[in-house]
Backbone bond lengths (Angstrom), bond angles and torsions (degrees), N, CA, C in turn:
res aa  C-N    CA-C-N  psi(-1)  N-CA   C-N-CA  omega(-1)  CA-C   N-CA-C  phi
1 M - - - 1.442 - - 1.523 108.44 -
2 C 1.300 115.62 124.61 1.460 119.70 177.90 1.523 109.81 -64.67
3 D 1.297 115.16 146.91 1.451 121.16 -178.94 1.514 107.68 -142.33
4 S 1.310 117.14 127.55 1.452 121.00 -178.00 1.524 112.22 -63.51
5 A 1.317 117.83 -20.65 1.462 120.42 176.47 1.527 111.06 -74.36
6 R 1.318 116.90 -19.94 1.459 121.17 -177.90 1.524 113.20 -110.37
7 C 1.314 117.19 -24.10 1.462 120.74 -174.32 1.522 109.66 -136.51
8 P 1.326 118.20 119.28 1.466 119.89 -178.62 1.531 113.44 -66.90
9 Q 1.317 117.83 -15.37 1.458 120.45 179.37 1.529 112.81 -94.13
10 A 1.313 117.31 -0.61 1.463 120.80 -178.43 1.525 110.40 -71.70
11 T 1.292 115.46 138.62 1.456 121.14 173.47 1.518 107.74 -129.32
12 H 1.301 114.95 149.28 1.458 120.38 179.99 1.522 108.04 -125.28
13 H 1.298 116.11 128.16 1.453 122.41 -177.99 1.521 108.54 -125.64
14 P 1.328 117.07 162.48 1.467 119.54 179.27 1.527 113.96 -53.57
15 C 1.321 117.95 -28.29 1.462 119.22 179.44 1.535 111.82 -68.76
16 H 1.338 117.42 -17.97 1.461 121.43 178.60 1.535 112.49 -86.47
17 L 1.313 116.37 -14.01 1.462 121.19 -174.17 1.529 114.26 -55.55
18 P 1.327 120.43 -46.78 1.474 119.08 -178.74 1.536 113.72 -58.55
19 V 1.314 116.61 -36.74 1.468 119.77 -179.18 1.522 110.26 -67.31
20 W 1.315 116.03 -45.40 1.471 119.54 -179.81 1.530 111.18 -67.38
21 Q 1.342 117.47 -39.40 1.463 120.11 177.49 1.522 110.47 -63.93
22 S 1.306 116.92 -39.17 1.457 120.65 177.42 1.527 110.86 -62.53
23 Q 1.319 116.10 -41.99 1.463 120.34 178.46 1.522 111.20 -60.27
24 V 1.337 116.32 -46.07 1.467 120.30 178.77 1.522 110.11 -60.69
25 G 1.330 116.82 -46.17 1.458 120.58 -178.68 1.520 112.85 -62.13
26 T 1.308 116.78 -44.28 1.464 121.22 179.56 1.526 111.16 -63.10
27 D 1.324 115.66 -45.48 1.462 119.43 -179.28 1.524 111.88 -64.81
28 K 1.322 117.08 -37.07 1.468 119.94 179.06 1.528 111.15 -66.31
29 V 1.321 116.99 -31.74 1.474 120.41 176.40 1.520 109.54 -62.71
30 F 1.334 116.65 -44.28 1.463 120.11 178.58 1.526 110.81 -63.73
31 L 1.332 117.13 -42.35 1.461 120.00 -178.82 1.524 112.00 -64.74
32 A 1.315 117.03 -31.22 1.469 120.86 -179.53 1.525 112.85 -81.47
33 N 1.306 117.65 -13.52 1.460 121.60 -177.27 1.535 109.86 -78.60
34 P 1.330 117.75 118.67 1.465 119.67 -179.03 1.531 113.34 -67.11
35 R 1.318 118.11 -17.50 1.467 121.01 -179.88 1.528 112.07 -86.27
36 F 1.323 116.78 -8.74 1.463 121.05 179.27 1.526 108.22 -74.88
37 P 1.321 119.32 130.32 1.463 121.59 -174.97 1.539 113.09 -59.97
38 T 1.322 115.32 141.77 1.462 121.96 -177.83 1.524 111.89 -58.43
39 G 1.308 117.36 -41.79 1.463 120.74 179.06 1.518 112.26 -61.80
40 E 1.308 116.06 -38.90 1.462 120.09 177.91 1.522 111.06 -69.66
41 K 1.330 116.39 -34.87 1.467 119.17 176.66 1.522 110.42 -62.48
42 R 1.331 116.56 -42.93 1.474 119.90 178.52 1.523 110.84 -63.25
43 R 1.308 117.05 -37.10 1.458 120.62 178.79 1.524 111.65 -70.33
44 L 1.325 116.26 -34.90 1.454 121.17 -175.60 1.526 113.45 -80.24
45 E 1.327 118.00 -28.53 1.467 121.01 -176.57 1.531 113.51 -54.56
46 P 1.331 120.18 -46.91 1.477 118.61 178.40 1.527 113.01 -63.89
47 E 1.326 116.95 -31.04 1.462 120.04 177.92 1.528 111.04 -67.57
48 V 1.340 116.17 -38.90 1.462 120.42 177.75 1.528 109.40 -65.34
49 E 1.320 116.38 -43.99 1.467 120.15 179.28 1.524 111.04 -62.00
50 R 1.321 117.28 -41.53 1.462 121.71 179.57 1.526 110.56 -63.67
51 A 1.315 116.63 -47.21 1.463 120.44 179.63 1.523 110.94 -63.90
52 Q 1.321 116.84 -37.81 1.473 119.74 178.58 1.521 110.80 -66.07
53 R 1.328 117.67 -37.45 1.472 120.52 176.14 1.524 110.73 -61.51
54 V 1.320 116.72 -41.60 1.463 119.99 178.80 1.523 110.22 -64.07
55 V 1.329 117.53 -43.65 1.474 121.49 177.39 1.519 109.61 -58.71
56 D 1.324 116.76 -46.56 1.463 120.71 -179.68 1.524 111.53 -61.76
57 E 1.332 116.93 -41.02 1.463 120.98 179.47 1.527 111.34 -65.31
58 I 1.319 117.00 -41.73 1.459 120.39 179.04 1.526 109.70 -63.83
59 M 1.322 116.62 -44.66 1.459 119.88 -178.85 1.531 111.14 -66.15
60 T 1.320 116.98 -37.73 1.460 120.60 178.35 1.532 110.43 -65.40
61 S 1.313 115.99 -45.78 1.461 119.23 -178.10 1.523 111.67 -69.12
62 A 1.323 117.02 -27.11 1.464 120.98 178.68 1.528 111.62 -83.73
63 G 1.344 115.68 -10.92 1.454 119.80 179.15 1.513 114.36 77.49
64 T 1.333 116.13 25.84 1.472 119.35 178.99 1.504 110.95 -108.95
């Protein structure tokens, strides 16, 4: 998934929103699972934050 924080040519449009929201939702399920290893949770947390920032940016730019 392109990310403007990683790629200067990345663009995010409302049509990309469902994919990013799905990513956030899936990752949050793993973080909430007590059987998921602690080390993996620490690795995954920044990815969830990054994806959530992209979702927020798309929603802000779309005016929703």
